[in-house]
C-alpha positions in Angstrom: -52.1 -75.0 17.6 -53.4 -76.3 20.9 -51.6 -79.4 22.3 -49.7 -79.9 19.0 -52.8 -81.3 17.2 -52.9 -80.6 13.5 -56.0 -80.1 11.4 -55.8 -83.5 9.9 -55.7 -85.1 13.4 -58.7 -83.1 14.5 -60.7 -84.3 11.4 -59.6 -87.9 12.1 -60.7 -87.6 15.8 -64.1 -86.2 14.6 -64.4 -89.0 12.1 -63.9 -91.5 14.9 -66.4 -89.7 17.1 -69.0 -89.9 14.4 -68.3 -93.6 13.8 -68.5 -94.4 17.5 -71.4 -92.3 18.6 -73.3 -91.6 15.4 -74.2 -88.4 13.7 -77.4 -87.9 15.7 -75.4 -87.7 19.0 -72.8 -85.3 17.6 -74.7 -82.1 18.5 -75.2 -83.3 22.1 -71.5 -84.1 22.4 -70.6 -80.7 21.0 -73.0 -79.0 23.3 -71.5 -80.8 26.4 -68.0 -80.0 25.2 -68.9 -76.3 24.9 -70.4 -76.3 28.4 -67.3 -77.9 29.7 -65.1 -75.4 28.0 -67.2 -72.6 29.4 -67.0 -73.9 32.9 -63.2 -74.2 32.6 -63.0 -70.6 31.3 -65.2 -69.4 34.2 -63.1 -71.3 36.7 -60.0 -69.8 35.2 -61.4 -66.3 35.5 -62.5 -67.0 39.1 -59.0 -68.2 40.1 -57.5 -65.1 38.4 -59.8 -62.7 40.4 -59.1 -64.6 43.7 -55.4 -64.3 43.1 -55.7 -60.6 42.4 -57.9 -60.0 45.5 -55.6 -61.9 47.7 -52.6 -60.0 46.4 -54.3 -56.6 46.9 -55.4 -57.7 50.4 -51.9 -58.7 51.4 -50.3 -55.7 49.8 -48.3 -57.7 47.2 -46.9 -56.0 44.2 -49.3 -56.2 41.2 -46.4 -57.2 38.9 -46.5 -60.6 40.6 -50.1 -61.1 39.7 -49.6 -59.6 36.3 -47.4 -62.5 35.3 -50.0 -65.0 36.6 -52.7 -63.1 34.7 -50.7 -63.3 31.5 -50.2 -67.0 31.9 -54.0 -67.5 32.5 -54.7 -65.4 29.5 -52.5 -67.6 27.4 -54.3 -70.7 28.6 -57.7 -69.0 27.9 -56.5 -68.1 24.4 -55.4 -71.7 23.7 -58.8 -72.9 24.9 -60.6 -70.5 22.7 -58.4 -71.4 19.7 -59.2 -75.1 20.3 -62.9 -74.6 20.7 -62.9 -72.3 17.6 -61.4 -75.1 15.5 -63.8 -77.6 16.9 -66.8 -75.3 16.1 -65.5 -74.8 12.6 -65.2 -78.6 12.0 -68.8 -79.2 13.2 
């Protein structure tokens, strides 16, 4: 699970959000959260491509960038897991 948050804790957080903002604001909040996650994913991909371009330009071994790419992939997967669980709860 992402950030060691269990399903019950996510439900509790969503309950608090509904109580604070109201059910009518929930779709707007979810939409903005989705946009933010998309921007984060795009920025991650951009950083990854810049690192690869820089490594190729400077003649660095691709194994160095492979490790970085794997770490970025793990972060992206965690983000997708988190957003998937949020989408299922909404």
